[in-house]
N, C-alpha and C positions, 0 to 999 in steps of 0.2 A: 458794368453796363446794366446789370439787373437793378442796382440801387438807383441808377439814373432813370431807368424806365419807371420805377415805382414813384420817384419824385415827379416826373413829367405827368404820370397818370394822375397823381394827386392834384397837380395844378390844373389838369384838364377838368377834373371833377369840380373844382372850385370855380372854373371860369366858363368853359363851353365844351363839354366833353365831345359832342358830336362833330366838332371841327378839328379835333386834335389828332396828330399822328405820333404814335409812341415809338421812339428810336429802337431799332433792333427787333421790332415785331415780326414774327414769322408769318407765312402765308396762312397759318391756321389761327393765330391769335391776334392779328392786327391788320390794319388797312395798308394799302399801298400809298404812295406819296401824295396822291390827289386829296384835297380837302373834301370831305363828305359830311353832309348833315343828315341826321336820322330824323325822319318825319313821322314814322309809325313803327311800332314794335309788336311782337306777339301776334302776328297775322298768320293765316293758314294758306300758304301757297298762293300769294297774289299773282295771278297769271297774266293779266293784260291791264294796261293803264291808258285811259283817255282823259281829255280835259274838257270841262264844261266851260261855257262862255264867261263865267265869273272867275275862272282860273283854278277852281278846285279840281282835284283829281278824282276820277271815277274809275273804280277797278273791280275786277272779278276775283273771287277766291274759288279755286278749282274744286276743292273737296267739300267745303261748306255750302257751295252753290249760292253764295251771297254776292250781291252787288253792293259795294260800299263806296262811301264818299270820304275824302280827306281834304279838309280845309285848314290850312296852317298845320297844326299837329293834332287836330281833333278828327277822329274817325267815327262815322255813323253808318249804320246799315240802311240802305235804301230799299232793298227788296231781297227775297229769296226765291230762286227759280226752282220750285219743287219738282218740275218736270225733268230737270237734269239728273243724270245718274253717273256716279263714279264707276270706274272699271277695274279698280285695284291696280291700275297702272297710270296711264297718261290721260284718260278721259275724265269728263266732268263738265263744269262750267268753264269755258275757255275764252275765246275771243270776244271782243266788245267794240262796237262802233256807235258813236252818238249820232242821232238824227241831226241834220243840218239846222233844224229848227228846235233843237233840244230846249232852249230857253223858254219856249212857249208850249211845245207839245210833250215835253218830258218823256220822249221816246228814245229807246235804244235798240240796237240790233245785237243779237247774241249768237254765238256758236257753242253748241253744247251736245253732250252725249245723252242718248236715251237707251232703253232696253234693246232697241233694234237697230239704231243708226246714229250717226252724227247729223246735225241739222242746223240751219240758220233760221232764226225767228225774229220778227219785229215785236217789240213789247213796250207798252207804256208802263212806266214805273208804278207799281201797285196793281197792275193788270195781269192778264194771262198772255203767255207767248202765242203769237200767231205765226206758225211755220211758213216760211217762204221758199226754202230749199230743204228737201228731205232726201233720204237715201244715200247719204255719204257713208261709205263703209266704216264700220266701227269694230274695234277689238280692244283687248287689254292695252295694247300699245299701237303706235302709228295712227293716231287720230288727228294729226295736223292741228288745226284750231285757230289759225290767224284770220283776222277779219278787220278790214280797213276800207275807208272810202279813199279811192284814188283821186288824183287831180282831174280826172275826167268826169267825176261825179258819180261813178258807179262803185258798187261794193265789190271788193276782191276778197276771196276766201282761199286759204291754203289747206290742203287736205293730205292725209296719209293714205298709204295703200291698204290700211286695215289688216296688216300682216298677211296679205294675199298678193304676192308679187305680180301676177298677171294683171291685176287691176290697173297698174300704172301705165301699161301700154294699150289698154282698152279704152277707146274713145267713148264707149257707151257706159263706162263706169265713172263715177265721180271721185273715186279713190286715186291717190297719187297724182293730184292735179293742182293747178291754179285755176280758180273759177272766177268769172266776171259776170255780174248781173245787176239788174236794177233793184229798187227797193221793194218791188213786188215779186222778186225772184225770177224775172224774165231775162232771157239772154241779152247782153249788152250789144248795142250796135257796134259792128266791126269785129265781133268775135270770129274766129277762123272758120267755124262751121255753122251754117244757118240752123237756127232752132236749138243750139247747144250753148250751155253756160260754160263749157270747158274752154279755157284759154291756152293752157299748155299742158303737156303730158310727160310721162316718164320720170315722175318724182317718187321718192321713197317715203319721206315724212317731212313735208314742208312746214315751216314754223312761221317766222316773222316776215313781213313784207313792208317795203317803203319805196320811195321814189327819189331819184335825182332828176329834177325837172319832170319830164313825163315818162321817164324810163324806170320800170319797176325792177327791184332787186329783192330776192327772197333767200332766206337761210334754209338749209336742209340737213337733217340728220342722215349720215351715212350708215353703213352696216358694220363692217368689221375693220375698215381701213380708213376711209376718207369722208370728212364732212365738207359741205359745200356752201358757197355763195354763188347764186345764179342770177344772171341778167335775164329777166323774163320777157320773152317776145312771143307774139301771137303765133300759135300753131307749132311752136318748136317742141322737139322731143329731147328731154334732158337725160335719157339713157337708162334709167333704172327699169328692170333689173339687169339689163345687158351690160351696163357700166356703173362703176362706183368711182367718182372722181373723173379724172381725165381718161379718155380712151380714143381710139381711132376707128370706131364703128361708123360706117356710113349712115348719115341721117340723124346722128346724135349730136347734141350741142353740149360742149364742155363748159364746166363752171368757170367763173372769172377769178375765184380764189378758192383754195382748199386748205384744210388742216387735217392732221391726224385726229382720229376719234378722241384720244385722250386729252388733246389740247382744246377741244371746242365743245361739241354738243350745242351747236348754235341755235339760239332761240329768238328773242325779240331783237328788233333792229330799228334804228332811227338815224336820220340825217341831222347832224347837229354841229354847228360852227365849222362847216367845211369838211366834215368827216363823217363816215358811217361808223356808228357804234353798235356792236353786236354782243348780246349777252351770251355767255357760255356756261351751261350747267355742268357738263363733265369737266371742262377745263377750269371752272371756278374763277372766272375773270370776265373782263370785257375786252373784246378786240376792237381797236380803233384803226380805221382805214382811211387815210387822207384822200380827199377827192380834189382833183384838179381838172376842171372841165369834165370831159368824158373819161379821164384816166383815173384809175385807182392805184394808190400807193401801196407800200409794204405794210401789212398788218402789224400793229403794235399792241403788246399785252399791257392792259391797264386795269385798275380797280381790282386787284387781287386782295385776298384776305376777308372777303365777305361771303365766301362759299358759292353756292350755285346761283348765278345771276339769270333771272328769267325774263322779266320785262325791261325794256329800255324805251323811254319816251321823252321827246323834247317838249318841255313845258312852255306855256305862253309867257312866263316871266323871264325866259332866257336861261333857265337851268335845265339840267338833264336829270330825269328821275330813273332810278333803278329799283327793281324788286328782287328779292331772293326767294328761292324755293327749297330751303334747307329742311323743311318739314316733309318733303317728298320722301318716299321710301328708299330713294337712293342717296339721301342727304344725311348730314350729321348736324342737327339743329343745336344752336347755342341757346343760352338763357333768354335772349331777346328775339330770337327768330320766330316767324319770318319778319322781314323788315322792308320798308320802302325808304329809299335814300335819295338825297338830292345833292347835286354837285354843279359847279361852274365849269366842269370839264378839265 
């Protein structure tokens, strides 16, 4: 088998290495059965990926604080957010959302850590961040960081409890929440409490968010037992720190899917070809969940062999992009990490 693997590897090098699967490859030294193309290598924790109108990928690097562009396989730096600060853990330059008029205004929205808080800012590429939401609790870990435009046209941000559990149950704290607001940072119409950008509470460390139709789903890191996928609804309480995973506490909303901590560490999420795809940093894979109308099927483990999968994004060309975060202090980087990968699913 070893000789066969060497022969196949040589053929891959001669033809199209990024599309090959080497027989017998283990979870540590080779990919799973799905064909994957390598778009970029030697990146530094590419945390979030969005797409410009021309189809190019725009992504953040958490620790370098850079916003970069990838067109084809060419990577260029668009800007560096000097105001962002790393935390020695999970903070830094995190979520990214492009202005709906990005093609003409060159404007992005970013979620990042500072010396005192996590915040969301509006920024023209080459300009200075203009904070629109400040005071999100920040710590070494539990910084959340997801940022997306929802189908309702509002910005949605996912936050962590800042390693302070009571924040999650406190409506007056922005920690441990899903937030919903306009491009000026003002509360979105229809939020559960007048004058508040808080949309849901009781979260430990929410990561990615996406939608099936108009219904939001978000991934969440658990503590010592259970990671979650939650269906996010206005005013609901998702339990932390009273619950981790499913529980029977009155007033708490249970997750729609759960995993053990070692299997998941769920991060980015995207709806792609009739399924939810969820990156898993601890589980070093992607979880695929078939979607049938409003029903979610059984999670399937896919795309193993690439290490810690961080971002998952459905590209306008019909492919699915994945990023790794093996340069993270919990990772084991290979010679070409970190990478952005593309697949047809």
